[in-house]
C-alpha positions as CSV (number, residue, x, y, z in Angstrom):
1,M,0.0,0.0,0.0
2,F,2.9,2.5,0.9
3,L,5.7,1.3,-1.6
4,A,6.4,4.6,-3.3
5,N,9.5,6.6,-1.9
6,Y,9.2,10.2,-0.4
7,Q,12.3,12.1,-1.1
8,Q,13.0,14.9,1.2
9,D,13.3,18.6,-0.1
10,Y,15.2,21.0,2.5
11,S,14.2,24.1,0.4
12,P,10.5,23.8,-0.5
13,V,9.6,27.3,0.0
14,G,10.8,29.5,-3.1
15,D,13.9,27.2,-3.2
16,S,15.1,29.1,-0.1
17,L,16.6,27.7,2.9
18,G,15.8,30.7,5.0
19,L,12.3,30.9,4.1
20,S,11.7,27.2,4.3
21,S,13.3,27.5,8.0
22,I,10.8,30.1,8.9
23,V,8.1,27.4,8.1
24,A,10.0,24.5,9.5
25,I,10.3,26.1,13.1
26,L,6.5,26.7,13.4
27,P,5.9,23.5,15.1
28,L,8.3,24.2,17.8
29,L,7.2,27.7,18.1
30,V,3.5,26.5,18.5
31,L,4.7,23.9,21.0
32,F,6.6,26.3,23.3
33,V,3.9,29.1,23.1
34,L,1.3,26.7,24.1
35,L,3.4,25.6,27.1
36,G,5.0,28.8,28.2
37,V,2.3,31.5,27.2
38,V,-1.1,29.8,27.1
39,R,-0.2,27.3,29.9
40,M,-1.8,24.4,28.0
41,K,-1.5,21.0,29.2
42,A,1.5,19.3,27.6
43,W,-0.2,16.4,26.0
44,L,-2.8,18.7,24.3
45,A,0.0,21.2,23.4
46,S,1.9,18.3,21.9
47,L,-1.0,17.0,20.1
48,I,-1.8,20.5,18.6
49,S,1.8,20.9,17.4
50,L,2.0,17.4,16.1
51,V,-1.2,18.5,14.0
52,V,0.8,21.6,12.8
53,A,3.8,19.5,11.7
54,V,1.6,17.0,9.8
55,V,0.0,20.0,7.9
56,L,3.1,21.5,7.0
57,A,4.7,18.1,6.0
58,V,2.0,17.6,3.6
59,A,1.1,21.1,2.6
60,V,4.6,22.5,2.4
61,Y,7.1,19.6,2.2
62,S,4.7,17.4,-0.3
63,M,4.8,14.3,2.0
64,P,2.2,12.0,1.5
65,V,-0.2,12.0,4.5
66,A,0.1,8.3,4.9
67,D,3.9,8.8,5.3
68,A,3.3,11.7,7.8
69,L,1.1,9.9,9.9
70,N,3.1,6.6,9.8
71,S,6.4,8.6,10.7
72,G,4.3,9.8,13.8
73,L,3.4,6.4,14.4
74,L,7.1,5.3,14.5
75,G,7.9,8.3,16.9
76,A,5.0,7.3,19.2
77,A,6.4,3.7,19.3
78,F,9.8,4.9,20.1
79,G,8.4,7.2,22.8
80,F,6.9,4.3,24.6
81,F,9.9,1.9,24.0
82,P,12.5,2.3,25.2
83,I,11.9,5.8,26.6
84,M,8.9,5.3,28.8
85,W,9.5,1.7,29.3
86,I,12.6,3.1,31.3
87,V,10.6,5.6,33.3
88,I,7.8,3.1,34.2
89,N,10.0,0.6,35.6
90,A,11.9,3.2,37.4
91,I,9.2,4.6,39.0
92,W,7.8,1.3,39.7
93,I,10.8,0.5,41.8
94,Y,10.4,3.7,43.9
95,N,6.7,2.9,44.5
96,L,8.0,-0.4,46.0
97,T,10.1,1.3,48.4
98,V,7.4,3.6,49.2
99,E,5.0,0.7,49.7
100,T,7.3,-1.0,52.1
101,G,8.4,2.1,54.1
102,H,12.1,1.7,52.8
103,F,11.7,5.1,51.1
104,D,11.2,6.5,54.4
105,V,14.3,5.0,55.6
106,L,16.1,6.2,52.7
107,R,14.9,9.7,53.1
108,R,16.0,9.7,56.6
109,S,19.4,8.5,55.7
110,F,19.8,11.5,53.4
111,A,18.4,13.9,55.9
112,S,20.9,12.7,58.4
113,I,23.8,14.1,56.0
114,S,22.2,17.6,56.4
115,D,18.8,19.1,57.7
116,D,19.3,22.1,55.4
117,Q,17.1,21.7,52.4
118,R,19.8,23.7,50.3
119,V,22.4,21.0,50.8
120,Q,19.9,18.4,50.4
121,A,19.1,19.6,46.8
122,I,22.6,19.4,46.0
123,I,23.1,15.8,47.1
124,I,19.9,14.4,46.1
125,A,18.8,16.5,42.8
126,F,22.5,16.8,41.6
127,S,24.7,13.7,42.9
128,F,21.8,11.2,43.5
129,G,20.3,12.3,40.2
130,A,23.2,12.0,38.3
131,L,23.8,8.5,39.4
132,M,20.1,7.7,38.3
133,E,20.9,9.5,34.8
134,A,24.1,7.2,34.6
135,L,22.1,4.1,35.1
136,A,18.8,4.8,33.3
137,G,18.5,8.3,31.9
138,F,15.3,9.3,29.9
139,G,13.5,11.2,32.8
140,T,14.1,8.8,35.5
141,P,16.5,11.0,37.7
142,V,14.0,13.8,37.4
143,A,11.1,11.8,38.7
144,I,12.9,10.0,41.4
145,S,14.7,13.1,42.6
146,A,11.6,15.3,42.6
147,V,9.6,12.8,44.7
148,M,12.3,12.3,47.3
149,L,12.7,16.2,47.6
150,I,9.1,16.4,48.2
151,A,9.4,13.8,50.9
152,L,12.0,16.0,52.7
153,G,9.7,19.1,52.7
154,F,10.0,20.7,49.5
155,K,7.1,22.3,47.8
156,P,6.2,20.3,44.7
157,L,6.9,22.9,42.2
158,K,10.3,23.8,43.8
159,A,11.1,20.3,43.9
160,A,10.4,19.7,40.3
161,T,12.2,22.6,39.2
162,V,15.4,21.7,41.2
163,A,15.3,18.2,39.6
164,L,14.9,19.5,36.1
165,V,17.7,22.0,36.3
166,A,19.8,19.3,38.1
167,N,19.5,16.9,35.2
168,T,21.9,18.8,32.8
169,A,25.7,18.1,33.2
170,P,25.3,14.3,33.6
171,V,22.8,13.8,30.8
172,A,25.6,13.4,28.0
173,F,27.0,10.1,29.6
174,G,23.7,9.1,30.7
175,A,22.4,5.6,30.5
176,I,26.1,4.1,30.4
177,A,26.9,6.9,27.8
178,V,24.5,6.0,25.1
179,P,24.3,9.3,23.8
180,I,28.2,9.3,23.1
181,T,28.1,6.0,21.6
182,T,25.1,6.8,19.3
183,L,27.1,9.9,18.4
184,A,30.1,7.9,17.5
185,G,28.0,5.6,15.4
186,V,26.6,8.4,13.1
187,T,29.6,10.5,12.9
188,G,32.2,7.8,12.5
189,L,34.4,9.3,15.0
190,P,36.0,7.4,17.8
191,V,33.9,7.1,20.7
192,D,36.8,7.7,23.3
193,D,37.8,10.9,21.4
194,L,33.9,12.1,21.6
195,G,33.6,11.1,25.3
196,A,37.0,12.9,26.0
197,M,35.8,16.1,24.1
198,V,32.5,16.0,26.0
199,G,34.3,15.6,29.2
200,R,35.9,18.8,28.3
201,Q,32.8,20.9,28.2
202,T,30.0,19.4,30.4
203,P,32.5,19.5,33.5
204,I,32.6,23.2,33.2
205,L,29.1,23.3,33.4
206,A,29.0,21.2,36.3
207,L,30.9,23.5,38.5
208,F,27.8,26.1,38.3
209,V,24.7,23.8,38.4
210,P,25.1,23.2,42.2
211,L,25.1,26.9,42.5
212,A,22.1,27.4,40.5
213,L,20.3,24.7,42.6
214,V,21.0,26.6,45.9
215,F,20.0,29.8,44.3
216,I,16.6,28.3,43.3
217,V,16.0,26.9,46.8
218,D,16.7,30.1,48.7
219,G,17.9,32.9,46.5
220,R,20.9,35.1,47.1
221,R,20.9,34.2,50.9
222,G,21.3,30.6,49.8
223,L,24.2,31.4,47.7
224,R,25.9,33.6,50.4
225,Q,25.5,30.8,53.1
226,T,25.8,27.7,51.3
227,W,28.3,28.3,48.3
228,P,31.1,26.0,49.9
229,P,29.1,22.8,49.7
230,A,27.9,23.6,46.2
231,V,31.5,24.3,45.0
232,V,32.8,21.2,46.6
233,C,30.0,19.2,45.0
234,G,30.6,21.0,41.5
235,V,34.3,20.7,41.7
236,S,34.5,17.2,42.7
237,F,32.0,16.0,40.1
238,A,33.6,17.9,37.3
239,V,37.2,16.6,38.3
240,F,35.9,13.0,38.2
241,Q,33.8,13.4,35.1
242,Y,36.8,14.8,33.3
243,L,39.1,12.1,34.6
244,S,37.0,9.1,33.8
245,S,35.7,10.4,30.2
246,N,39.5,11.3,29.4
247,F,41.5,8.6,31.1
248,W,39.4,5.6,32.7
249,S,36.0,4.8,31.1
250,V,33.5,6.8,29.0
251,P,30.6,4.7,30.1
252,L,31.2,5.0,33.7
253,A,31.8,8.6,33.8
254,D,28.7,9.6,35.6
255,I,28.7,6.9,38.0
256,V,32.3,7.8,39.2
257,A,31.6,11.4,39.2
258,A,28.3,11.1,41.2
259,L,29.6,8.8,43.7
260,A,32.8,11.2,44.2
261,S,30.6,14.4,44.5
262,A,28.3,12.7,46.8
263,L,31.3,11.4,49.2
264,A,32.8,15.0,48.9
265,V,29.7,16.6,50.3
266,L,29.3,14.0,53.0
267,V,32.7,14.5,54.3
268,F,32.7,18.2,53.9
269,T,29.2,18.7,55.7
270,R,30.7,16.7,58.6
271,L,33.3,19.5,59.0
272,W,31.1,22.5,57.8
273,H,27.9,24.0,58.8
274,A,25.9,26.9,57.5
275,E,25.4,29.8,60.0
276,E,21.5,29.0,59.8
277,T,19.6,26.1,58.6
278,Y,17.3,26.6,55.9
279,Q,13.7,24.8,55.7
280,E,10.7,26.1,53.7
281,R,8.2,27.6,55.8
282,D,4.3,28.3,55.2
283,E,5.0,31.9,54.0
284,D,7.3,30.5,51.5
285,E,4.2,29.4,49.3
286,G,4.5,32.3,47.0
287,L,7.5,30.7,45.4
288,D,5.4,28.1,44.1
289,G,2.0,29.5,44.3
290,A,2.6,32.7,42.3
291,D,2.5,31.0,38.8
292,G,-0.8,29.7,39.3
293,G,-3.3,27.2,39.8
294,S,-5.5,26.6,42.7
295,S,-4.8,22.7,42.6
296,G,-2.1,21.8,44.8
297,P,0.1,18.6,44.8
298,H,-1.3,15.2,45.0
299,T,1.6,13.6,46.5
300,P,2.5,9.7,45.6
301,G,0.5,7.4,47.6
302,G,-2.4,9.9,48.9
303,E,-5.1,12.5,48.2
304,P,-5.3,15.7,50.0
305,A,-8.6,16.0,52.3
306,P,-11.6,17.5,50.2
307,G,-12.1,21.2,51.0
308,R,-8.6,21.5,52.6
309,D,-5.9,23.9,51.3
310,E,-3.5,21.2,49.9
311,S,-0.3,23.2,50.4
312,A,-1.2,23.5,54.1
313,D,-1.8,19.9,54.1
314,S,1.6,19.4,52.6
315,Q,3.3,21.5,55.3
316,V,1.4,19.8,58.2
317,L,2.4,16.6,56.9
318,T,6.1,17.8,56.7
319,R,6.5,18.9,60.1
320,A,4.6,16.0,61.5
321,R,7.0,13.8,59.7
322,A,10.1,15.7,60.7
323,D,8.8,15.3,64.4
324,A,8.5,11.8,64.1
325,D,11.7,11.2,62.2
326,R,13.5,12.5,65.5
327,D,12.4,9.6,67.4
328,I,13.2,7.1,64.8
329,H,16.6,5.2,64.8
330,D,17.1,2.7,61.7
331,S,18.8,-0.3,62.1
332,P,21.9,-1.1,59.7
333,L,19.7,-3.6,58.1
334,D,17.0,-1.2,57.4
335,V,19.5,1.4,55.8
336,F,20.8,-1.5,53.9
337,K,17.5,-2.7,52.7
338,A,16.5,1.2,51.8
339,Y,19.8,1.3,49.5
340,A,19.2,-2.0,48.2
341,P,17.2,-1.5,45.3
342,Y,19.7,1.3,43.9
343,L,22.5,-1.3,44.5
344,A,20.6,-3.7,42.5
345,I,20.2,-1.4,39.7
346,I,24.0,-0.4,39.6
347,V,24.9,-4.2,39.6
348,V,22.3,-5.3,37.2
349,F,23.5,-2.4,34.7
350,V,27.3,-3.0,35.4
351,L,26.9,-6.8,34.7
352,A,24.7,-6.0,31.5
353,T,27.0,-3.5,30.2
354,R,30.4,-4.3,31.1
355,V,30.7,-8.2,31.4
356,P,31.2,-9.2,27.5
357,A,29.8,-12.6,27.9
358,I,26.6,-11.1,29.2
359,T,26.3,-8.1,27.2
360,G,27.2,-9.8,23.9
361,K,27.0,-8.0,20.6
362,P,23.8,-6.5,19.0
363,P,22.6,-7.6,15.5
364,T,24.2,-5.2,13.0
365,G,21.0,-4.9,10.9
366,V,17.6,-6.0,9.8
367,G,17.3,-9.9,10.1
368,A,20.7,-10.3,11.9
369,T,21.1,-12.0,15.1
370,G,23.2,-11.0,18.2
371,T,24.8,-12.7,21.1
372,G,24.4,-12.5,24.9
373,L,21.5,-10.3,26.1
374,E,21.3,-9.3,22.4
375,S,20.5,-12.6,21.2
376,V,16.6,-12.1,21.5
377,T,17.1,-8.6,19.9
378,H,15.2,-7.8,16.6
379,I,15.8,-5.0,14.3
380,V,12.8,-4.7,11.9
381,N,11.9,-2.2,8.9
382,W,9.0,-0.1,10.0
383,P,6.1,-1.3,7.8
384,G,5.1,1.1,5.0
385,L,7.7,3.8,5.6
386,H,10.2,4.6,2.8
387,I,12.0,7.8,3.0
388,L,15.0,9.1,0.9
389,K,17.2,12.1,1.6
390,A,17.6,14.8,-0.8
391,N,20.8,13.1,-2.3
392,G,18.9,9.9,-2.9
393,D,20.3,7.9,0.1
394,P,17.6,6.2,2.1
395,V,16.7,7.4,5.6
396,A,16.8,4.6,8.3
397,T,13.2,3.7,9.3
398,T,14.0,0.7,11.3
399,F,12.9,-0.2,14.9
400,K,14.8,-2.1,17.6
401,L,13.1,-4.4,19.8
402,N,15.9,-5.1,22.4
403,Y,13.8,-6.9,24.6
404,L,16.3,-8.0,27.3
405,S,19.1,-5.3,26.9
406,A,17.0,-2.3,27.0
407,A,17.5,0.0,30.0
408,G,14.0,-0.5,30.8
409,S,14.1,-4.2,30.8
410,L,17.4,-4.2,33.1
411,L,15.3,-1.9,35.5
412,L,12.6,-4.4,35.7
413,I,15.1,-7.3,36.4
414,A,16.6,-5.0,39.1
415,G,13.1,-4.5,40.4
416,L,12.4,-8.3,40.7
417,I,15.6,-8.8,42.5
418,S,14.5,-5.6,44.8
419,M,11.2,-7.5,45.5
420,V,13.4,-10.3,47.1
421,L,15.6,-7.9,49.1
422,I,12.9,-5.8,50.5
423,Q,10.5,-8.8,50.7
424,V,7.4,-7.6,48.6
425,G,5.2,-10.4,47.2
426,P,4.1,-10.7,43.5
427,R,0.4,-9.7,44.3
428,R,1.7,-6.6,46.2
429,A,4.3,-5.6,43.5
430,L,1.5,-6.0,40.7
431,R,-0.8,-3.7,42.6
432,A,2.4,-1.2,42.8
433,Y,2.9,-1.5,39.1
434,G,-0.8,-0.8,38.2
435,R,-0.5,2.4,40.3
436,T,2.5,3.3,38.6
437,L,0.8,3.1,35.2
438,D,-2.0,5.2,36.3
439,Q,0.3,7.7,37.9
440,L,2.2,8.1,34.5
441,K,-0.6,7.7,32.0
442,F,-0.5,11.4,30.8
443,A,3.2,11.3,30.8
444,V,3.1,8.4,28.6
445,L,0.8,10.1,26.2
446,T,2.8,13.4,26.1
447,V,6.2,11.7,25.5
448,M,4.4,9.5,22.6
449,L,2.9,12.6,21.2
450,V,6.2,14.7,21.4
451,L,8.3,11.8,19.7
452,G,5.7,11.5,17.1
453,L,6.0,15.3,16.2
454,G,9.9,14.8,16.5
455,Y,9.7,11.9,14.0
456,I,7.4,13.6,11.7
457,M,9.6,16.6,11.7
458,N,12.6,14.3,11.0
459,E,11.3,12.2,8.2
460,S,9.6,15.2,6.3
461,G,12.8,17.1,6.3
462,Q,11.9,20.0,8.4
463,T,14.5,19.3,11.0
464,T,17.4,19.0,8.5
465,T,16.2,22.4,7.0
466,L,16.6,24.0,10.3
467,G,20.1,22.4,10.8
468,L,21.4,23.2,7.3
469,W,20.3,26.8,7.6
470,V,22.2,27.1,10.9
471,A,25.2,25.4,9.5
472,G,25.6,27.9,6.8
473,A,26.8,30.6,9.2
474,G,30.5,29.6,8.3
475,G,32.9,30.2,11.2
476,A,30.3,31.5,13.4
477,F,28.9,27.9,13.3
478,A,31.0,27.2,16.4
479,F,28.9,29.5,18.3
480,L,25.7,28.1,16.9
481,S,26.7,24.3,17.0
482,P,25.4,23.7,20.7
483,I,21.9,25.2,19.8
484,L,21.2,22.5,17.2
485,G,21.9,20.0,20.0
486,W,19.6,22.1,22.3
487,L,16.9,22.1,19.7
488,G,17.0,18.5,19.2
489,V,16.6,17.5,22.7
490,A,14.0,20.3,23.4
491,V,11.8,18.3,20.6
492,T,12.8,14.6,21.3
493,G,13.7,14.8,25.1
494,S,16.7,12.9,24.3
495,D,20.4,13.5,23.9
496,T,20.7,10.3,22.2
497,S,18.1,11.2,19.6
498,S,19.5,14.5,19.1
499,N,22.7,13.1,18.4
500,S,21.4,10.6,15.9
501,L,19.5,13.7,14.4
502,F,22.2,16.3,14.1
503,G,25.4,14.3,14.8
504,A,26.4,13.9,10.9
505,L,25.4,17.2,10.0
506,Q,27.5,18.7,12.5
507,I,30.7,17.2,11.2
508,T,29.5,18.0,7.5
509,A,29.1,21.8,8.6
510,A,32.5,21.6,10.4
511,H,34.4,20.4,7.4
512,Q,32.7,23.1,5.3
513,A,33.6,26.0,7.9
514,G,37.2,24.5,8.5
515,L,36.3,23.6,12.3
516,S,37.0,20.4,14.1
517,P,34.5,17.6,13.5
518,T,35.3,16.3,17.0
519,L,34.5,19.6,18.6
520,M,31.4,20.1,16.8
521,A,29.9,16.6,17.2
522,A,30.8,17.0,20.9
523,A,29.0,20.5,21.0
524,N,25.6,18.9,19.7
525,S,25.6,16.5,22.8
526,S,27.0,19.1,25.3
527,G,24.5,21.7,24.2
528,G,21.6,19.1,24.0
529,V,22.0,18.4,27.7
530,L,20.7,21.9,28.2
531,G,17.5,21.4,26.3
532,K,16.4,18.5,28.3
533,M,14.8,20.7,31.2
534,I,12.5,22.2,28.7
535,S,11.6,19.3,26.5
536,P,7.9,18.4,26.9
537,Q,8.8,14.8,27.7
538,N,10.7,15.8,30.8
539,L,8.2,18.5,31.9
540,A,5.4,15.7,31.7
541,I,7.4,13.3,33.7
542,A,8.4,15.8,36.3
543,A,4.6,17.3,36.6
544,A,3.4,13.8,36.9
545,A,6.2,12.6,39.6
546,V,4.9,15.6,41.9
547,G,1.2,15.3,41.1
548,F,0.9,18.3,38.8
549,E,-0.3,16.9,35.6
550,G,-1.5,19.5,33.2
551,R,0.6,22.3,35.0
552,E,3.7,21.7,32.7
553,G,3.5,25.4,31.4
554,I,4.3,26.4,34.8
555,L,7.4,24.3,35.1
556,F,8.4,25.4,31.6
557,R,8.5,29.1,32.7
558,R,10.6,28.4,35.7
559,V,13.3,26.5,33.8
560,I,13.2,28.3,30.5
561,V,15.7,31.1,31.6
562,W,18.1,28.6,33.3
563,S,18.2,26.6,29.9
564,V,18.9,29.5,27.7
565,V,21.6,31.1,30.0
566,F,23.3,27.6,30.3
567,M,22.8,27.3,26.6
568,L,24.4,30.5,25.9
569,F,27.1,29.6,28.2
570,M,28.1,26.5,26.2
571,C,27.9,28.4,22.9
572,V,30.6,30.8,24.1
573,L,32.7,28.0,25.6
574,V,32.5,26.0,22.3
575,Y,33.3,29.1,20.4
576,L,36.5,29.8,22.4
577,Q,37.5,26.2,22.1
578,S,37.2,26.8,18.3
579,T,39.7,29.8,18.6
580,P,43.5,30.0,19.7
581,V,41.9,31.0,23.3
582,L,41.0,27.6,24.4
583,D,41.9,25.6,21.3
584,W,44.4,23.6,23.4
585,M,41.2,21.8,25.1
586,V,40.2,20.4,21.7
587,V,40.9,16.6,21.2
588,D,43.0,16.1,18.1
589,T,41.2,13.4,16.0
590,P,42.5,12.6,12.7
591,A,40.6,13.9,9.8
592,S,37.6,12.2,8.6
593,T,35.5,12.5,5.6
594,P,32.2,14.2,5.9
């Protein structure tokens, strides 16, 4: 039925790349306006933007309607597997710990490090979040960090904002460095060189992110009083991320850096204390309530009493919990059980990704077979979708079903092990899984719609139009290069997808402008991490985690400034690395053909 090939045209409007770019960017503009200005629910904003992308693909880019819709279906499928498959199983593990009370033990363990919420934000959102990013990625650290912060007394919107902003510096090496290995695959550049180059960019960003978190929690007073642990956290993370990515192991860069930064803050806070401890008070509600909505949070596991002010309920529960915690002394066995699910995740992921006999080799293409965990992996051509690039080369429209090696499947295995470790029966675990699916239903819908939007833009040629237009900037492309990655992640919610989308384009533009291909490819990944916090996918996951479904626009407005400021910082850094000022930082990779 769909045997005809659709060939992309990157300049369909007046044969002009500039005019075509104005049209191509419309779906993104509609999405951001609906989220940030109209304050529309993320799933509805994504649906409208997807319709705009379909109309443009058909009316402007002359893509057959069937191909446009089929491209969206491929994107939606990818949005569920592997992306939301990861998030569902990660949140299920978290819900198991809540159900058994082990999460309260974990919360008390973190609280024992410091009762200052500014320090807690650094340890949990940045260090612990980085560990979750290293192991799972794809929104998992945002969800788990946000609910953990709420349990420590943070207001829901502030908790979500902190978790989103913290999920930046670790992203390029997330999910055992999948974004870097993907970038190597599409560019042909050595993975170690790309990892080393990214490891000379994102660690510099990591120096400032903990300071930003302190500012979000307590403004200028927070910076003035708690900059020392923020600096210790940022410096230790940056140093070890650099060392691991450049000299030890690219896949383990975030794991090493996360553990090192957490240990550094733990030791430092035993020797240092702020002049006063910060805890949110009732009058701080304006910080979270100013942006709107009368509906307060529905914290995981409970509903507020009808007719009550939900923010007040949250504060009462927080104070009651803090009072109760003072009289509770957890045994070493209880503490071990609280950490056991996360230890299980680490062990499962390390075994599955670092032991060759278990990891195996993935199939190389459609119809091929793999070994180890990849022995049941299948790569299939997506039915009915046949796309050609403007030069006649085919666009890959395959779908990978890696049932065992997918990060979500590894999390499911870790969850099954956790059931034994924390003594949860099958019936109880299934009920928790059902609640998890219900909790994430709108997040799943949003992510599938956003990925559908992204794939329609990709397959029709709209995204390439934007990329080619930016790539035409010549030497100034070094400054604009991170923006491509930022846009890619903002649309797809994934640094991996952004690298797959723009990686080859980056090195082509680098050759045309006489720039380092390794630097430009790395800039795509490093710039992309800063689009993570504004992607509708991540916003939906964060909103669902803190019980604010439908109010993603509030979160968008809270983080957009941080995203843009950090992105511009990365643009300046990459530009300076392309000049004699900082070119000594660039990894020297043998020339490759575009």
